[in-house]
C-alpha positions as CSV (number, residue, x, y, z in Angstrom):
1,M,-57.0,-123.8,20.6
2,G,-58.7,-121.8,17.9
3,K,-59.2,-117.9,17.8
4,E,-62.8,-118.1,18.8
5,N,-62.4,-120.4,21.5
6,R,-59.7,-118.3,23.0
7,D,-61.9,-114.8,22.5
8,V,-64.5,-116.7,24.4
9,L,-61.9,-117.7,27.5
10,V,-60.9,-113.7,27.1
11,L,-64.1,-112.6,28.0
12,Q,-64.8,-114.9,30.7
13,A,-61.7,-113.7,32.5
14,R,-62.4,-110.3,32.4
15,A,-65.7,-110.5,33.4
16,A,-63.7,-112.6,36.2
17,L,-61.2,-109.9,36.9
18,I,-63.5,-107.1,36.9
19,M,-65.9,-109.1,39.8
20,A,-62.3,-109.9,41.6
21,A,-61.6,-105.7,41.2
22,L,-64.8,-105.2,42.6
23,R,-64.3,-107.1,45.5
24,R,-60.8,-105.3,45.6
25,S,-59.0,-108.9,45.8
26,I,-56.7,-110.7,43.3
27,V,-57.1,-114.1,42.1
28,T,-54.2,-116.9,41.5
29,Y,-54.0,-118.6,38.2
30,K,-55.4,-121.5,39.1
31,E,-58.2,-119.5,40.8
32,L,-58.8,-117.9,37.5
33,G,-58.1,-120.9,35.3
34,H,-61.1,-123.0,36.9
35,T,-63.7,-119.8,36.6
36,I,-63.1,-120.3,32.9
37,G,-62.9,-124.0,32.2
38,L,-59.3,-124.3,32.2
39,K,-56.9,-126.9,34.0
40,D,-53.9,-128.9,34.0
41,I,-52.2,-128.7,31.1
42,E,-54.6,-126.2,28.9
43,L,-53.9,-124.1,31.9
44,R,-50.5,-124.0,31.4
45,N,-50.6,-123.5,28.0
46,E,-53.5,-121.4,27.3
47,M,-53.9,-118.8,30.4
48,P,-50.4,-116.5,29.3
49,R,-52.3,-116.5,25.8
50,V,-55.5,-115.4,27.4
51,L,-53.9,-113.1,29.6
52,D,-51.4,-111.5,27.2
53,Q,-54.7,-110.8,25.1
54,L,-56.7,-109.3,27.8
55,A,-54.0,-107.4,28.3
56,D,-53.8,-105.7,25.2
57,D,-57.9,-105.4,25.2
58,C,-57.0,-103.6,28.3
59,A,-55.1,-101.0,26.9
60,R,-57.0,-100.4,23.4
61,A,-59.9,-99.6,25.5
62,G,-57.7,-97.3,28.0
63,E,-58.3,-99.0,30.8
64,P,-55.6,-100.6,33.6
65,P,-54.3,-104.0,33.1
66,L,-56.8,-106.5,34.4
67,P,-54.4,-109.4,34.3
68,A,-52.0,-107.4,37.5
69,L,-55.2,-109.0,39.4
70,V,-53.4,-112.8,39.1
71,V,-50.9,-114.0,41.0
72,N,-48.7,-117.3,41.4
73,S,-50.1,-119.3,44.1
74,Q,-46.9,-120.3,45.2
75,S,-44.9,-116.9,44.9
76,G,-47.6,-114.3,45.0
77,A,-45.8,-112.5,42.1
78,P,-48.0,-111.6,39.3
79,G,-46.5,-113.0,36.2
80,S,-48.1,-113.5,32.1
81,G,-50.4,-110.7,30.9
82,W,-48.7,-108.2,33.4
83,H,-46.2,-106.1,31.8
84,G,-45.6,-103.2,33.9
85,N,-44.8,-100.7,31.6
86,G,-42.8,-99.0,34.2
87,D,-45.0,-99.0,37.1
88,P,-44.4,-101.0,40.3
89,W,-47.2,-103.9,40.3
90,H,-49.2,-103.0,43.3
91,T,-49.5,-99.8,41.1
92,D,-51.8,-101.4,38.7
93,V,-53.3,-102.7,41.3
94,Q,-54.5,-100.2,42.8
95,R,-55.5,-98.7,39.4
96,V,-57.2,-101.3,38.1
97,F,-59.3,-101.3,41.8
98,R,-59.8,-97.9,42.2
99,H,-60.9,-97.9,38.0
100,W,-63.9,-100.5,38.6
101,T,-65.3,-99.6,41.6
102,S,-65.2,-95.7,40.9
103,R,-67.9,-97.5,38.1
104,T,-70.7,-98.4,40.6
């Protein structure tokens, strides 16, 4: 996938995850994938790259990591895109919720 296409997916994922943050909810990889038009092999191959780029974008903007809201549907555990940086996962999730709900 080209950089331009991935940039579009990152923007779509960002918008979807901001909406999830405003609802104070988490989403699964599959749910997010369907929202941004990824499924099957594309979902498996591209979603980690999309979430990594989104995490980098959030860090550059001084925002908490939106990818913390994306979990594995089987285990409920966070995955690719959330790196923790020493904080527990639930701490970052709460930071994301507070950051985005305080802006409305």
